LUMBASE-367141 format. One record per residue (C-alpha): x, y, z. Coordinates in steps of 0.2 Angstrom, whole numbers, always signed. Each point is the difference from the previous one (the first is absolute). Layout:
REM residues N
<x X, y Y, z Z>
...
***
This chain:
REM residues 865
<x +376, y -222, z +391>
<x +16, y +4, z +9>
<x -4, y -13, z +13>
<x -2, y -14, z -14>
<x +17, y +5, z -7>
<x +9, y -5, z +16>
<x -7, y -18, z +1>
<x +14, y -13, z +1>
<x +0, y -16, z -10>
<x -3, y -10, z +16>
<x -15, y +9, z +5>
<x -7, y -2, z -18>
<x +2, y -18, z +0>
<x -9, y -2, z +17>
<x -15, y +10, z -7>
<x -1, y -12, z -15>
<x +0, y -15, z +12>
<x -14, y +7, z +10>
<x -11, y +3, z -15>
<x +3, y -17, z -6>
<x -5, y -8, z +16>
<x -17, y +10, z +0>
<x -5, y -7, z -17>
<x -18, y -8, z +0>
<x -6, y -16, z -9>
<x -18, y -2, z -6>
<x -11, y -13, z +8>
<x -7, y -15, z -9>
<x -13, y -13, z +0>
<x +4, y -18, z +4>
<x -1, y -12, z -14>
<x -16, y -11, z -1>
<x -6, y -15, z -9>
<x -16, y -4, z -8>
<x -9, y -6, z +16>
<x +9, y +13, z +11>
<x -11, y +10, z +12>
<x +13, y +13, z +3>
<x +11, y +11, z -10>
<x -5, y +12, z -14>
<x -17, y -8, z -5>
<x +7, y -6, z -16>
<x -8, y -16, z -7>
<x -14, y +2, z +12>
<x -17, y -7, z -5>
<x -17, y +2, z +9>
<x -17, y -9, z -2>
<x -14, y +12, z -5>
<x -10, y -6, z +15>
<x +13, y +6, z +13>
<x -10, y +9, z +13>
<x +3, y +19, z +3>
<x +11, y +3, z +15>
<x +11, y -16, z -3>
<x +19, y +2, z +4>
<x +6, y -6, z -17>
<x +19, y +4, z +0>
<x +14, y +7, z +10>
<x +13, y +12, z -8>
<x +17, y -4, z +7>
<x +17, y +8, z -4>
<x +15, y +7, z +9>
<x +13, y +14, z +0>
<x +18, y -3, z -2>
<x +4, y +12, z +14>
<x -12, y -8, z +11>
<x -12, y +15, z +1>
<x -18, y -3, z +2>
<x -10, y -1, z -16>
<x -18, y +5, z -4>
<x -11, y -7, z -14>
<x -13, y +8, z -12>
<x -12, y -4, z -14>
<x -5, y +11, z -14>
<x -11, y -2, z -16>
<x -1, y +7, z -17>
<x -11, y +15, z -2>
<x -18, y -5, z -2>
<x +3, y -18, z +6>
<x -11, y -7, z +14>
<x +9, y -2, z +17>
<x -2, y -19, z +5>
<x +14, y -1, z +14>
<x +6, y +10, z +15>
<x +16, y -2, z +9>
<x +7, y +2, z +18>
<x +15, y +11, z -4>
<x +10, y -6, z +15>
<x -5, y -19, z +0>
<x -2, y -2, z -19>
<x -17, y -9, z +3>
<x -11, y +1, z -16>
<x -18, y -1, z +2>
<x -14, y -2, z -14>
<x -12, y +15, z +2>
<x -10, y -1, z -17>
<x -10, y -16, z -6>
<x +8, y -9, z -15>
<x -9, y -5, z -15>
<x +10, y -9, z -14>
<x -14, y +2, z -13>
<x +3, y +19, z +1>
<x +19, y +1, z +4>
<x +11, y -16, z +0>
<x +17, y +9, z +3>
<x +4, y +14, z +12>
<x +16, y +11, z -1>
<x +7, y +7, z +16>
<x +16, y +11, z +3>
<x +8, y -7, z +16>
<x +14, y +11, z +9>
<x +12, y -2, z +14>
<x +9, y +15, z +8>
<x +13, y +2, z +14>
<x -4, y +19, z +2>
<x +13, y +6, z -13>
<x -2, y -12, z -14>
<x -16, y -8, z -8>
<x -1, y -14, z -11>
<x -16, y -3, z -10>
<x -4, y -15, z -11>
<x -16, y -4, z -11>
<x -7, y -17, z +3>
<x -15, y -9, z -7>
<x -13, y -10, z +11>
<x -10, y -13, z -10>
<x -18, y -2, z +5>
<x -5, y -19, z -1>
<x -17, y -5, z -4>
<x -14, y -7, z +12>
<x -16, y -7, z -5>
<x -11, y +15, z +4>
<x -10, y +2, z -17>
<x -16, y -9, z -5>
<x -4, y -5, z -18>
<x -10, y +12, z -10>
<x -11, y -4, z -15>
<x +2, y +11, z -15>
<x -13, y +5, z -13>
<x -15, y -4, z +10>
<x -15, y -2, z +0>
<x +1, y -16, z -10>
<x -16, y -3, z -11>
<x +1, y -14, z -13>
<x -12, y -5, z -14>
<x +0, y -18, z -4>
<x -11, y -9, z -13>
<x -9, y -15, z +7>
<x +7, y -11, z -13>
<x +18, y +3, z +5>
<x +9, y -17, z +1>
<x +5, y -6, z +17>
<x +18, y +3, z +5>
<x +1, y +16, z -10>
<x +8, y +15, z +8>
<x -11, y +15, z +1>
<x +9, y +13, z +10>
<x +17, y +4, z +8>
<x +1, y +8, z +17>
<x +15, y +9, z +5>
<x +6, y +6, z +17>
<x +16, y +8, z +6>
<x +10, y +0, z +17>
<x +14, y +13, z +2>
<x +10, y -11, z +12>
<x +15, y -10, z -6>
<x +4, y -18, z +1>
<x -13, y -12, z +6>
<x -10, y +15, z +7>
<x -2, y +7, z -17>
<x -5, y -17, z -9>
<x -19, y -2, z -3>
<x -11, y -16, z -1>
<x -18, y +0, z -5>
<x -14, y -11, z +5>
<x -19, y +0, z +1>
<x -12, y +0, z +15>
<x -13, y -14, z +0>
<x +10, y -9, z -14>
<x -12, y -15, z +2>
<x -16, y +10, z -3>
<x +8, y +10, z -15>
<x +0, y -4, z -18>
<x +17, y +8, z -3>
<x +18, y -3, z +4>
<x +15, y +12, z +1>
<x +18, y -3, z -3>
<x +8, y +3, z +16>
<x +16, y +8, z -8>
<x -6, y +9, z -16>
<x -18, y +5, z +7>
<x -8, y -6, z -16>
<x -19, y -4, z +4>
<x -7, y -15, z -9>
<x -16, y -10, z -1>
<x +2, y -16, z +9>
<x +3, y -16, z -11>
<x -16, y -9, z -3>
<x -11, y +15, z +5>
<x -10, y +11, z -12>
<x -10, y +16, z +3>
<x -18, y +1, z -2>
<x -9, y +17, z -3>
<x -17, y -7, z +4>
<x +6, y -6, z +17>
<x +11, y +14, z +6>
<x +4, y +16, z -9>
<x +13, y +7, z +11>
<x +14, y -8, z +11>
<x +9, y +9, z +13>
<x +18, y -8, z +3>
<x +10, y +6, z +15>
<x +18, y -1, z -3>
<x +14, y +1, z +14>
<x +18, y +6, z -3>
<x +12, y -5, z +13>
<x +19, y +4, z +2>
<x +13, y -12, z +4>
<x +2, y +6, z +18>
<x +15, y +8, z +9>
<x +7, y +7, z +16>
<x -8, y +15, z +7>
<x +6, y +6, z +18>
<x +6, y -17, z +4>
<x -16, y -10, z -6>
<x -4, y -9, z -16>
<x -14, y +10, z -9>
<x -10, y -5, z -15>
<x -11, y +13, z -8>
<x -15, y -2, z -12>
<x -13, y +9, z -10>
<x -16, y -5, z -7>
<x -10, y +6, z -15>
<x -16, y -5, z -10>
<x -1, y -4, z -18>
<x -18, y +2, z -8>
<x -2, y -13, z -14>
<x -15, y +4, z -10>
<x -6, y -14, z -11>
<x -6, y +5, z -17>
<x -15, y -10, z -8>
<x +2, y -10, z -16>
<x -13, y -10, z -9>
<x +3, y -17, z +8>
<x -16, y -4, z +9>
<x -16, y -7, z -7>
<x -17, y +8, z +5>
<x -9, y -5, z +15>
<x -18, y -1, z +5>
<x -7, y +10, z +15>
<x -14, y -6, z +11>
<x +2, y -19, z -4>
<x -8, y -12, z +2>
<x -15, y +7, z -11>
<x -17, y -6, z +4>
<x -16, y +5, z -10>
<x -18, y -3, z +1>
<x -14, y -1, z -12>
<x -18, y +1, z +7>
<x -15, y -7, z -8>
<x -7, y +18, z -4>
<x +17, y +6, z -7>
<x -2, y +7, z -17>
<x +10, y -5, z -15>
<x +15, y +12, z -3>
<x +1, y +4, z +19>
<x +17, y +2, z +8>
<x +5, y -14, z +11>
<x +16, y +6, z +7>
<x +16, y +9, z -5>
<x +18, y -7, z +1>
<x +14, y +12, z +2>
<x +18, y -4, z -5>
<x +15, y +12, z +1>
<x +17, y +0, z -8>
<x +12, y -7, z +13>
<x +13, y +13, z -6>
<x -7, y +15, z +10>
<x +14, y +12, z -6>
<x -4, y -2, z -19>
<x -17, y -8, z -1>
<x -8, y -6, z -16>
<x -19, y -1, z -4>
<x -9, y -16, z +4>
<x -12, y -9, z -12>
<x -12, y -14, z +6>
<x -8, y -16, z -9>
<x -9, y -15, z +6>
<x +11, y -16, z -5>
<x -13, y -13, z +4>
<x -14, y -5, z +11>
<x -13, y +12, z -6>
<x -9, y -12, z -11>
<x -7, y +15, z -9>
<x -9, y +7, z +15>
<x +12, y +14, z +6>
<x +11, y +13, z -9>
<x +13, y +12, z +7>
<x +5, y +18, z -5>
<x +18, y -1, z -6>
<x +4, y +17, z +8>
<x -10, y +1, z +16>
<x -1, y -18, z +5>
<x -19, y +0, z +3>
<x -7, y -17, z -2>
<x -19, y +0, z -6>
<x -12, y -14, z -2>
<x -7, y -1, z -18>
<x -14, y -12, z +3>
<x -15, y +0, z +11>
<x +2, y -10, z +16>
<x -13, y -13, z -5>
<x +11, y -4, z -15>
<x +15, y -4, z +11>
<x +3, y -18, z +0>
<x +13, y -1, z +15>
<x -2, y +6, z +18>
<x +19, y +5, z +1>
<x +11, y +7, z -14>
<x +19, y +1, z +1>
<x +7, y +12, z -12>
<x +18, y +1, z -5>
<x +4, y +18, z -3>
<x +17, y +6, z -7>
<x +7, y +17, z +3>
<x +14, y +6, z -13>
<x +11, y +14, z +0>
<x +0, y +11, z -15>
<x +15, y +11, z -4>
<x -1, y +17, z -6>
<x +4, y -7, z -18>
<x -16, y -10, z +2>
<x +9, y -17, z +2>
<x -6, y -13, z +12>
<x +14, y -6, z +12>
<x -2, y -9, z +16>
<x -17, y -6, z +8>
<x -7, y -8, z +15>
<x -16, y -10, z +3>
<x -14, y +0, z +14>
<x -15, y -11, z +3>
<x -17, y +8, z +2>
<x -13, y -10, z +9>
<x -18, y +4, z -5>
<x -15, y -8, z +10>
<x -18, y +1, z -5>
<x -11, y +3, z +16>
<x -16, y +7, z +5>
<x +1, y +3, z +19>
<x +2, y +16, z +10>
<x +1, y -1, z +19>
<x +17, y +7, z +4>
<x +6, y +18, z -2>
<x +18, y +4, z -5>
<x +12, y +0, z +14>
<x +18, y +7, z +1>
<x +14, y -10, z +8>
<x +17, y +5, z +6>
<x +14, y -12, z +4>
<x -8, y -4, z +17>
<x -18, y -2, z -6>
<x -15, y +12, z -3>
<x +6, y +18, z +1>
<x -8, y +17, z -4>
<x +15, y +12, z +2>
<x +16, y -1, z -10>
<x +15, y +12, z +3>
<x +16, y +3, z -10>
<x +15, y +12, z +1>
<x +8, y +6, z -16>
<x +10, y +14, z -8>
<x -9, y +13, z -10>
<x +0, y +0, z -19>
<x +2, y -19, z -3>
<x +2, y -5, z -19>
<x -17, y -1, z -9>
<x -5, y -18, z -2>
<x +9, y -6, z +16>
<x -10, y -12, z +11>
<x -2, y +4, z +18>
<x +8, y -16, z +6>
<x -1, y +3, z +18>
<x -19, y -2, z -1>
<x -5, y -19, z +2>
<x -19, y +1, z -4>
<x -10, y -15, z -5>
<x -19, y +2, z -4>
<x -11, y -15, z -1>
<x -19, y -4, z -3>
<x -4, y -18, z +5>
<x -15, y +0, z -12>
<x +1, y -9, z -17>
<x -3, y +6, z -17>
<x -7, y +18, z -3>
<x -4, y +1, z +19>
<x +19, y +1, z +3>
<x +3, y +13, z -13>
<x +4, y +17, z +7>
<x +8, y +16, z -5>
<x +15, y +8, z +10>
<x +3, y +19, z +0>
<x +9, y +13, z +10>
<x -10, y +14, z +8>
<x +10, y +15, z +4>
<x +10, y +13, z -10>
<x -2, y -5, z -18>
<x +13, y -4, z -13>
<x +14, y -4, z +13>
<x -1, y -19, z +1>
<x -9, y -14, z -9>
<x -5, y -17, z +7>
<x +3, y -16, z -10>
<x -10, y -10, z -3>
<x -16, y +11, z -2>
<x -11, y -15, z -2>
<x +2, y -15, z +11>
<x -8, y -17, z -1>
<x +0, y -9, z +17>
<x +18, y +5, z +5>
<x +15, y +10, z -5>
<x +15, y +8, z +7>
<x -3, y +19, z +0>
<x +14, y +10, z -8>
<x +1, y +19, z +1>
<x +10, y +8, z -14>
<x +7, y +18, z +0>
<x -9, y +10, z -14>
<x +4, y +18, z +3>
<x +18, y +2, z +8>
<x -1, y +19, z +1>
<x -16, y +0, z +11>
<x +9, y -11, z +13>
<x +8, y +16, z +8>
<x +6, y +1, z +18>
<x -1, y +19, z -1>
<x -19, y -2, z -3>
<x -5, y -15, z +9>
<x +10, y -8, z +14>
<x -13, y -14, z +1>
<x -11, y -7, z -14>
<x -16, y -9, z +5>
<x -11, y -11, z -11>
<x -14, y -11, z +1>
<x +1, y -17, z -9>
<x -17, y -5, z -5>
<x -6, y -17, z -6>
<x -17, y +0, z -6>
<x -9, y -15, z -9>
<x -5, y +4, z -18>
<x -14, y -10, z -6>
<x -9, y -5, z +16>
<x -16, y +7, z +6>
<x +7, y +1, z +18>
<x +15, y +10, z -6>
<x +10, y -6, z +15>
<x +15, y +11, z +3>
<x +15, y +3, z +13>
<x +13, y +13, z +2>
<x +17, y +1, z +7>
<x +11, y +16, z +5>
<x +16, y +2, z -9>
<x +12, y +12, z +8>
<x +16, y +6, z -8>
<x +13, y +9, z +10>
<x +12, y +10, z -11>
<x +18, y +4, z +2>
<x +8, y +16, z -7>
<x +13, y +0, z -14>
<x +9, y +15, z -8>
<x -13, y +2, z -14>
<x -2, y +19, z +0>
<x +10, y +14, z -7>
<x +2, y +17, z +10>
<x -12, y +12, z -7>
<x +2, y +19, z +1>
<x -15, y +11, z +6>
<x +2, y +9, z -17>
<x +7, y -3, z -17>
<x +9, y +17, z +1>
<x +4, y +13, z +13>
<x +1, y +18, z -3>
<x +10, y +12, z +12>
<x +6, y +18, z +1>
<x +15, y +7, z +9>
<x +7, y +18, z +1>
<x +17, y +2, z -9>
<x +8, y +7, z +16>
<x -4, y -15, z +10>
<x +16, y -7, z +10>
<x +7, y -17, z -4>
<x -9, y -14, z +9>
<x -17, y +8, z -1>
<x -15, y -11, z -1>
<x -9, y +0, z -17>
<x -13, y -13, z -1>
<x -5, y -17, z +9>
<x -5, y -15, z -10>
<x -9, y -15, z +7>
<x -1, y -18, z -7>
<x -9, y -14, z +9>
<x +3, y -19, z -1>
<x -15, y -10, z +7>
<x +11, y -15, z +3>
<x +4, y -5, z +18>
<x +16, y +0, z +9>
<x +16, y +5, z -8>
<x -8, y -2, z -17>
<x -11, y +15, z +4>
<x +15, y +12, z +4>
<x +4, y +12, z -14>
<x +17, y +8, z -4>
<x +0, y +16, z -11>
<x +13, y +6, z -12>
<x +1, y +13, z -14>
<x +9, y +0, z -17>
<x -1, y +9, z -16>
<x +9, y +15, z -8>
<x -9, y +13, z +10>
<x +4, y -9, z +17>
<x +18, y +6, z +2>
<x -5, y +14, z +12>
<x -12, y -10, z +11>
<x +0, y -14, z +13>
<x -14, y -11, z +7>
<x -1, y -8, z +17>
<x +0, y -19, z -3>
<x -14, y -3, z +13>
<x -11, y +15, z +1>
<x +0, y +5, z -18>
<x +4, y +19, z +4>
<x +9, y +8, z -15>
<x +12, y +14, z +4>
<x +14, y +9, z -8>
<x +18, y -4, z +1>
<x +10, y +9, z +14>
<x +10, y +8, z -14>
<x -14, y +4, z -12>
<x -3, y +17, z -6>
<x -17, y +3, z -9>
<x -1, y +14, z -13>
<x -16, y +3, z -9>
<x +9, y +10, z -13>
<x +12, y -15, z -4>
<x -13, y -14, z +1>
<x -17, y +2, z +7>
<x -7, y -18, z -4>
<x +7, y -17, z +6>
<x -7, y -17, z -4>
<x +5, y -17, z +6>
<x -7, y -17, z +6>
<x -2, y -7, z +18>
<x +0, y -18, z +3>
<x -8, y -10, z +13>
<x +7, y -17, z +3>
<x -4, y -14, z +12>
<x +13, y -13, z +7>
<x -2, y -12, z -14>
<x +4, y +13, z -13>
<x -18, y +3, z -6>
<x -2, y +19, z -4>
<x -11, y +13, z -8>
<x +4, y +17, z -6>
<x -7, y +18, z +1>
<x +5, y +16, z -9>
<x +4, y +16, z +10>
<x -1, y +17, z -7>
<x +8, y +14, z +9>
<x -2, y +18, z -4>
<x +13, y +13, z +7>
<x -9, y +16, z +5>
<x +8, y +16, z -5>
<x +5, y +12, z +13>
<x +4, y +18, z -3>
<x +19, y -1, z +0>
<x +5, y +10, z -15>
<x +1, y +19, z -3>
<x -5, y +7, z -17>
<x +15, y +3, z -11>
<x +2, y +13, z -14>
<x +9, y -6, z -15>
<x +14, y +13, z +2>
<x +7, y +9, z +15>
<x -2, y +17, z -9>
<x -12, y +3, z -15>
<x -1, y +13, z -13>
<x -15, y +3, z -9>
<x -5, y +13, z -14>
<x -17, y +7, z +2>
<x -9, y +8, z -15>
<x -13, y +12, z +7>
<x -17, y -8, z -2>
<x +7, y -18, z +1>
<x +4, y -10, z +16>
<x +16, y -9, z +4>
<x -1, y -17, z +9>
<x +10, y -7, z +14>
<x -1, y -18, z +5>
<x +6, y -10, z +16>
<x -2, y -19, z +2>
<x -3, y -10, z +16>
<x +6, y -17, z +0>
<x -12, y -7, z +12>
<x -10, y -15, z -7>
<x -18, y +5, z +4>
<x -12, y +15, z +2>
<x -1, y +12, z +8>
<x +19, y -2, z +5>
<x +5, y +3, z -18>
<x -12, y +14, z -4>
<x +9, y +17, z -1>
<x -7, y +17, z +3>
<x +9, y +16, z -6>
<x +1, y +17, z +8>
<x +10, y +16, z -1>
<x +9, y +3, z +16>
<x +9, y +16, z -4>
<x +2, y +13, z -14>
<x +6, y +17, z -1>
<x -10, y +10, z -4>
<x -15, y -9, z +6>
<x -16, y -2, z -9>
<x +8, y -3, z -17>
<x -2, y -19, z -3>
<x -14, y -12, z +3>
<x +3, y -19, z +0>
<x -12, y -14, z -3>
<x +0, y -11, z +16>
<x -3, y -16, z -10>
<x +9, y +2, z -16>
<x +15, y +11, z +5>
<x -4, y +13, z -14>
<x +7, y +17, z +4>
<x -8, y +15, z -8>
<x +0, y +19, z +2>
<x -13, y +9, z +9>
<x -15, y +4, z -11>
<x +4, y +19, z +0>
<x +18, y -3, z -8>
<x -3, y -1, z -18>
<x +15, y +8, z -8>
<x +19, y +4, z +4>
<x -5, y +18, z +2>
<x -8, y -4, z +17>
<x +15, y -10, z +4>
<x +11, y +15, z -4>
<x -10, y +11, z +11>
<x +5, y -12, z +14>
<x +18, y -1, z -5>
<x +10, y +10, z -13>
<x +11, y -15, z -4>
<x -8, y -6, z -16>
<x +10, y -16, z +0>
<x -7, y -6, z +17>
<x +1, y -17, z +8>
<x -12, y -3, z +15>
<x +4, y -12, z +14>
<x -15, y -9, z +8>
<x +1, y -13, z +14>
<x -12, y -14, z -4>
<x -5, y -14, z +12>
<x -5, y -18, z -4>
<x -9, y -8, z +14>
<x -8, y -18, z +0>
<x -17, y -4, z +8>
<x +7, y -14, z +12>
<x -1, y +0, z +18>
<x +12, y +6, z +6>
<x +3, y +11, z -15>
<x +17, y +3, z -8>
<x +4, y +15, z -11>
<x +14, y +7, z -11>
<x +4, y +18, z -5>
<x +10, y +6, z -15>
<x +4, y +17, z -8>
<x -6, y +2, z -17>
<x +7, y +14, z -12>
<x -13, y +6, z -12>
<x +5, y +10, z -15>
<x -15, y +10, z -6>
<x -1, y +4, z -19>
<x -14, y +6, z -11>
<x -7, y -9, z -15>
<x +11, y +2, z -16>
<x -5, y +14, z -13>
<x +1, y -13, z -14>
<x -17, y -6, z -4>
<x -6, y -16, z -8>
<x +2, y -19, z +4>
<x +19, y +0, z -3>
<x +3, y +14, z +12>
<x -11, y -8, z +13>
<x +8, y -17, z -2>
<x +17, y +8, z +2>
<x -5, y +8, z +16>
<x -7, y -16, z +6>
<x +17, y -9, z -3>
<x +10, y +14, z +7>
<x +5, y -11, z +15>
<x +3, y -15, z -11>
<x +12, y +5, z -15>
<x +2, y -18, z -6>
<x -19, y -1, z -3>
<x +1, y +16, z -11>
<x +16, y -7, z -9>
<x -9, y -16, z -4>
<x -15, y +8, z -7>
<x +12, y +12, z -10>
<x +10, y -15, z -7>
<x -17, y -9, z -5>
<x -6, y +16, z -10>
<x +17, y +1, z -9>
<x +0, y -18, z -4>
<x -18, y +1, z -7>
<x +6, y +15, z -11>
<x +15, y -9, z -6>
<x -11, y -15, z -5>
<x -12, y +12, z -9>
<x +15, y +8, z -9>
<x +6, y -18, z -6>
<x -17, y -4, z -6>
<x -2, y +16, z -10>
<x +18, y -2, z -7>
<x -4, y -18, z -6>
<x -16, y +6, z -8>
<x +9, y +14, z -9>
<x +13, y -13, z -6>
<x -12, y -11, z -8>
<x -9, y +14, z -8>
<x +16, y +7, z -7>
<x +6, y -18, z -6>
<x -17, y -2, z -10>
<x +2, y +17, z -8>
<x +19, y -2, z -3>
<x +3, y +16, z +10>
<x +11, y +3, z +15>
<x -8, y +11, z +13>
<x +12, y +12, z +8>
<x +5, y -4, z +18>
<x -4, y +17, z +5>
<x -19, y -3, z -2>
<x +1, y -14, z +13>
<x +11, y +10, z +12>
<x -12, y +15, z -1>
<x -14, y -10, z +7>
<x +9, y -5, z +16>
<x -3, y +12, z +14>
<x +7, y +0, z +18>
<x -14, y -3, z +13>
<x -5, y +15, z +9>
<x -2, y -10, z +16>
<x +19, y -2, z +1>
<x +3, y +19, z +1>
<x -13, y +1, z +13>
<x +8, y -14, z +10>
<x +17, y +8, z -2>
<x -7, y +17, z +7>
<x -8, y -9, z +14>
<x +17, y -9, z +4>
<x +8, y +17, z +1>
<x -14, y +7, z +11>
<x +2, y -15, z +13>
<x +10, y +4, z +15>
<x +10, y -13, z +10>
<x -8, y -5, z +16>
<x +9, y -3, z +17>
<x -4, y -15, z +11>
<x -10, y +5, z +16>
<x +2, y -8, z +17>
<x -13, y -12, z +6>
<x -7, y +3, z +17>
<x -8, y -14, z +9>
<x -5, y -3, z +18>
<x +10, y -13, z +10>
<x -9, y -16, z -4>
<x +6, y -18, z -4>
<x -4, y +3, z -18>
<x +5, y -11, z -15>
<x +3, y +5, z -17>
<x -11, y -5, z -15>
<x +1, y +6, z -18>
<x -14, y +12, z -5>
<x -11, y -1, z -16>
<x +4, y +14, z -11>
<x +1, y +13, z +14>
<x -1, y +16, z -11>
<x -13, y -7, z -12>
<x +7, y +14, z -12>
<x -8, y +17, z -1>
<x -18, y -1, z -7>
<x -8, y +14, z -10>
<x -19, y +2, z +1>
<x -7, y -6, z -11>
<x +13, y -13, z -5>
<x +3, y -2, z -19>
<x -7, y -15, z -8>
<x +17, y -4, z -8>
<x +8, y -3, z +17>
<x +6, y -18, z +2>
<x -6, y -11, z +14>
<x +12, y -1, z +15>
<x +8, y -17, z +2>
<x -7, y -12, z +13>
<x +7, y +2, z +18>
<x +15, y -11, z +4>
<x -2, y -15, z +11>
<x +3, y +4, z +18>
<x +17, y -6, z +6>
<x +1, y -11, z +15>
<x +2, y +9, z +16>
<x +18, y +2, z +7>
<x +4, y +6, z +17>
<x +12, y +15, z -2>
<x +13, y +4, z +13>
<x -5, y +12, z +14>
<x +3, y +18, z -4>
<x -1, y +17, z +8>
<x -15, y +9, z -6>
<x +2, y +19, z -1>
<x -13, y +11, z +8>
<x -10, y +13, z -9>
<x +3, y +18, z +8>
<x -1, y +18, z -5>
<x -8, y +7, z -16>
<x +0, y -11, z -15>
<x -3, y +14, z -13>
<x +15, y +3, z -13>
<x +13, y +13, z +5>
<x -4, y +12, z -14>
<x -18, y +0, z +5>
<x +4, y +4, z +18>
<x +10, y +15, z -6>
<x -14, y +7, z -10>
<x -12, y -3, z +14>
<x +11, y +9, z +12>
<x +1, y +15, z -11>
<x -19, y +1, z -4>
<x -7, y -7, z +16>
<x -16, y -10, z +2>
<x -12, y +14, z -3>
<x +7, y +4, z -17>
<x -2, y -18, z -6>
<x -18, y +0, z +6>
<x -3, y +17, z -9>
<x +8, y -6, z -16>
<x -11, y -16, z +0>
<x -16, y +10, z +2>
<x +4, y +13, z -14>
<x +4, y -14, z -12>
<x -16, y -9, z +4>
<x -10, y +17, z -2>
<x +8, y +3, z -18>
<x -5, y -18, z -5>
<x -18, y +3, z +5>
<x -1, y +16, z -9>
<x +7, y -7, z -16>
<x -12, y -14, z +0>
<x -15, y +11, z +4>
<x +5, y +12, z -14>
<x +1, y -15, z -13>
<x -18, y -6, z +4>
<x -7, y +18, z +2>
<x -5, y -2, z +18>
<x +0, y +15, z +12>
<x +16, y +2, z +10>
<x -2, y -3, z +19>
***
């Protein structure tokens, strides 16, 4: 300080000058324009297809003092690091791939430092779009239902695709593949699908159309090249049938023959017509329009044509019948119809057997591949079979039938004259099952009808079936029953369910799931069907021992079946018996037992069956206990208080007994408690009232209730007598003194007895409960004392109330369980025993018993022993 005081003004000015010379100025970035490649990276834009590792920019700045500068890049917390910088040269390199669709703007903090000062700026780099995304169709698959009478040019569906690129790369145009072979057109901008102008749909020709649609973007640059991306999808157009097609005959042309020996009424041939609208067919009625000349008739339902004259009455050799087939609606109205010509010849030669022809001449084997379960009534169009008999008349008449599994197909016509096209029609769709038969084989038999030669021929018809998803997964059982111990850990296997689907390929794969109110604690493996408990599940038979839910087996098309699962949680001995109170006090009348009760909260036997025993009593051999009921009574030789007084001089004695409640589970649990028993003798008062008062000694409210009832009855009787006396005096015009009525009222004697008993009753102190160290849980007992019973009980004693419902089990907090030790005999008894000793007690008991026997023998006059 002294040195500073001696500074001269000139010296101070020189020091200030030195400090000003040494001042430092902060570095700064050079200004840059929109297309600059060096500066502070402001206004920088990069295409999202810029390759990783590209040098994208150069940070450039200077320091006013000319000191060397260093550069740095920083990012906000949680942001992705897209760039790195050479701190000396300022070269910025792309280190992370850019994606404009995820992040179109990047914030970077650039800094420049001269070692003493650092200047930081936040800049934004714009990510420019590149054509790197393909169009995507939304809301697929596309399935459209279109009625066959939809007008041409009408729109039937709108396809929509999106492209996340911007500009031309995000614009989408639509067009169809095979546009010339298609019955549809599409608006290239809106994606609306229409039926071509001048084109109509026909259910009878094609029931389903598959339209392949291409969505193409407008193209754009990607890594220097012009790229165009596209996507395709298929629209399934299902044509719905409407009534717009007349019926058509099957097996035309029709030829029939009548032989010379043909009987009148014989069937010549059968014509068959079907509704051209296969989706909603109407029934067909037949009639002959002309050409019959009264010689033939036709069944209006079956189409069977019969000759109604004998052949020698037929005037022509060839008859041409014009047959009409009309559709009849469900309302019975005839709508559209069609005609067929039936040629019937009258001949009498038979020298050719029937012969089957295919497309290339005579053929004896025909094969067809088809899907299982075709619609009933469908014609097997893939079979091109013609049968011909070159004979004339009856000689060319033969029957056709299929030999093989019956009821699956029928052949039309069944009767042929000369020649017919053979049609096989599905009759039982359910029997055409790929899971039962992969191949169906039939014999097509043609046998002449009315010729003695019975010429015939056969052809094999082989039908190969293709599978469809026509089966539902089926469980091996409608329900499953399982049992699991309650202490099973989470994730334990419970039961395995099995379902099978006979379909082939993916259709036969089954996926399992469970649902229902009882399924919360369980899981199922979707492919194996193993049901197991949740990892966190805790089963407790005392809380819920039954669970019930459903298991579902589903194939890939959503077909499913259900089964029911019943799970029983098996009880495990995990509860100790519990007394209703920690310490109990009982009053025992000599000759009557007292009862203790403990309840075990386990759910099943033998875990919840309790056995009772006396663990300790001082002196011993005074009490007995019933192992099953818990009734405690005195030894048979203790019949009066005198014997008790021979043991202890304290007349007001309370005995302490250690009792144990033990269940029968494995391992077994037990609980001990100290029971204080007050021993008294039966009251001196005799009669039912006294007995009742003794019974209700431990339940004063019961005695008070009975006493109140008796007093109420007496008041009612007094009122009735007073009323009767009032009416009697009113009739005799005399007033009866009130004293006569009052004189008849008496105080019930039972009240005095009750008051005397109340004075006699001593207050009781709570005793401690001693239990062994178990994980016990408290449960309220049913009437633990059961009152003091007098033997025999008086008939006027009321019936005890029903036991209360058991409260739900609640786990108590852990507590320290006291240990039983030392003598449990009351203190005043111990003092008497110390004075008298064990020998004096035994002698007193023997002398008392001897006196009792002597009195009894003297009363009955028996000799004394």
